[in-house]
Structures are given as structure tokens and as C-alpha cells.
C-alpha positions in Angstrom: 50.4 77.2 38.1 51.8 80.3 38.5 55.1 81.0 40.6 54.2 82.4 43.9 56.7 84.9 45.6 58.7 83.3 48.3 58.1 84.6 51.7 60.2 87.2 53.0 62.4 86.2 56.1 62.9 88.5 59.1 66.3 90.6 58.7 68.1 90.3 61.9 70.5 93.0 60.6 67.6 95.3 59.8 66.1 94.9 63.1 69.3 95.4 65.0 69.7 98.7 62.7 66.1 99.7 63.8 66.9 99.2 67.6 70.3 101.1 67.7 68.6 103.7 65.4 65.7 104.4 68.3 68.3 104.3 71.0 70.4 106.5 69.2 67.8 109.1 68.3 66.1 109.0 71.8 69.0 109.3 73.8 70.6 112.2 71.8 67.3 113.8 72.2 67.2 113.3 76.0 70.7 114.3 76.6 71.0 117.3 74.2 67.5 118.7 76.0 69.2 118.2 79.4 72.4 119.9 78.2 69.9 123.1 77.0 68.4 122.9 80.2 71.4 122.8 82.3 72.8 125.7 79.8 69.9 127.7 80.9 69.7 127.0 84.5 73.5 127.6 84.6 74.7 123.9 85.8 76.0 123.0 82.7 79.6 123.5 84.0 79.1 120.8 86.5 77.7 118.1 83.9 79.0 119.2 80.5 81.7 116.6 80.0 79.7 113.7 81.2 76.5 115.0 78.7 79.4 115.6 76.1 80.7 112.2 76.4 77.1 110.3 76.8 75.9 112.4 73.4 78.9 111.2 71.5 78.3 107.5 72.5 74.7 107.7 71.5 75.7 109.2 68.3 77.9 106.6 67.6 75.1 104.2 68.0 73.3 106.2 65.3 76.3 105.8 63.2 76.3 101.9 63.7 72.8 101.9 62.9 73.4 103.6 59.6 75.9 101.1 58.8 73.8 98.2 59.7 70.9 99.6 58.0 72.9 99.8 54.6 74.0 96.2 55.3 70.4 95.2 56.0 69.3 96.7 52.5 71.3 93.9 50.7 69.8 90.8 52.2 68.2 88.3 49.4 64.7 87.5 50.3 64.7 89.5 53.5 62.5 92.1 54.5 63.9 95.8 54.1 61.7 98.0 56.2 63.4 97.4 59.6 66.5 98.3 57.7 65.2 101.7 56.2 63.7 102.6 59.3 67.2 101.8 61.2 68.9 104.0 58.6 66.5 106.9 59.0 66.6 106.7 62.6 70.5 106.4 62.8 70.8 109.3 60.7 68.5 111.4 62.8 70.6 110.4 66.2 73.6 111.2 64.5 72.8 114.5 63.0 70.9 115.7 66.2 74.0 116.0 68.1 75.8 118.5 65.9 72.4 120.5 66.0 72.7 120.3 69.7 76.3 121.3 69.7 75.5 124.4 68.0 72.6 125.3 69.7 74.5 125.3 73.3 77.6 126.8 71.6 75.5 129.5 70.6 76.8 129.5 66.9 
């Protein structure tokens, strides 16, 4: 009888990476769009600091998702798909933040 491959177990680290990546990408995008709207409507001076702090915090969630995504790739007999998705979304969230800063700063 041939050896059947063992079933893959859920990857809790990969799942955490995926959820943090989703939160980071969504929050950075939303906060960045809000800041761009504030720039166009000229109320960015009133809300610039809270938007910056929230954006940095959301980008940090992306960095955590990247770290957890890398860690989730090395689990034995664990599904790696959620770790890969979390890694990609975490990178997206972390990289969108400097992009929005450049767009708002005009440079």
C-alpha cells in the first residue's frame, strides 16, 4: 500500500499573519485616502497628526504580518497558503504608507 501524504494541519501563525495583513492593508488604504481628501479639502492641518499616528500603527501591523508570515512558512505539515497571503498583504500595507506620505508631501 503506498504511503499517503499526511493531511496538512491549519497554520495558526499563518492565519494570524493573514488577518493582520488584511487589517493593515485596509487601514492604511483608508487612512491614506482620508488624508488625501483632507489635503484636497484643506482640513489636513486639523487632523494630520492623528492620521499620521494611525497610519504608522497600521503600517506596523503590516510589519508584524510580514514577520508572522515568514514564521508561518516554516511550519512542518502545515498549510502555507495563509502565511503567503499574510506576507503579501503585510508588505502591501507597510509599503502603501510611505507611498501615501510621498503623495501627501508632494514629493
